[in-house]
C-alpha positions as CSV (number, residue, x, y, z in Angstrom):
1,M,0.1,-0.1,0.2
2,T,1.3,3.5,-0.7
3,L,1.2,6.2,1.6
4,D,-1.3,8.3,-0.6
5,T,-4.1,5.3,-0.1
6,L,-3.6,5.0,3.6
7,P,-6.9,5.6,5.4
8,L,-7.2,8.5,7.7
9,G,-6.0,8.0,11.1
10,Q,-4.5,4.9,10.4
11,A,-0.8,4.6,11.7
12,A,2.0,3.0,9.5
13,R,5.6,2.7,9.0
14,I,7.6,3.7,5.6
15,T,8.7,0.4,4.2
16,T,10.4,1.8,0.8
17,V,10.6,5.1,-0.8
18,D,11.2,5.3,-4.4
19,W,13.3,8.1,-4.4
20,S,13.7,8.3,-8.2
21,L,10.2,9.3,-8.5
22,L,11.3,12.7,-6.9
23,A,13.3,15.7,-7.7
24,P,16.5,15.5,-5.7
25,E,15.6,18.8,-4.1
26,E,12.4,17.3,-2.8
27,A,14.1,14.0,-1.7
28,T,16.3,16.0,0.3
29,R,13.8,18.1,2.0
30,L,11.6,15.1,2.9
31,R,14.7,13.2,4.3
32,A,15.4,16.4,6.4
33,L,12.1,16.3,7.8
34,G,12.5,12.7,8.8
35,I,10.5,11.2,6.2
36,D,12.6,8.0,5.2
37,T,12.4,4.4,5.6
38,G,11.3,3.2,9.0
39,A,9.5,6.5,9.9
40,E,6.3,6.0,11.6
41,V,3.4,8.4,10.0
42,E,-0.3,8.9,10.1
43,I,-2.8,10.7,7.9
44,S,-4.2,13.4,9.6
45,H,-5.9,15.3,6.9
46,R,-6.8,15.1,3.0
47,G,-7.1,18.3,0.7
48,V,-10.6,19.0,-0.7
49,F,-10.0,20.2,-4.1
50,A,-9.4,18.2,-6.9
51,G,-6.8,15.3,-6.6
52,S,-7.1,15.6,-2.7
53,D,-4.0,17.7,-2.3
54,P,-2.4,18.2,0.0
55,I,-2.1,15.4,2.3
56,A,-1.4,16.3,5.9
57,I,0.9,13.6,7.8
58,A,1.8,13.3,11.4
59,I,5.3,12.2,11.8
60,G,6.6,12.5,15.5
61,R,5.3,16.0,16.8
62,M,5.1,17.5,13.5
63,T,2.6,17.6,10.7
64,V,3.8,17.8,7.2
65,A,1.9,18.6,4.3
66,L,2.9,16.4,1.1
67,R,1.7,16.3,-2.3
68,R,-0.1,13.3,-3.5
69,A,2.8,12.4,-5.9
70,H,5.0,12.5,-3.3
71,A,2.9,10.2,-1.0
72,R,2.7,7.8,-4.0
73,A,6.2,7.3,-4.1
74,M,6.1,5.8,-0.4
75,T,5.2,2.3,0.7
76,V,3.8,1.7,4.1
77,E,2.5,-0.9,6.3
78,P,0.0,-0.3,8.8
79,I,1.3,-0.8,12.6
80,R,-2.1,-0.4,14.6
């Protein structure tokens, strides 16, 4: 399952990230925020406009907004 399809409120662990789908500067920024393999995340909100962008994810004590295309590059496994 990819992060963009994770149900609201479901906690998950990022198992893989296909960094080739992201621009190098985007990948660097996401890694700096702790969004990488092994991170525990949870979808806290989805946008209401076309395509449901952005997706807000909770990671640690932060909430980070991601584009759906970025979330689609991340494979997750539910943990609760």
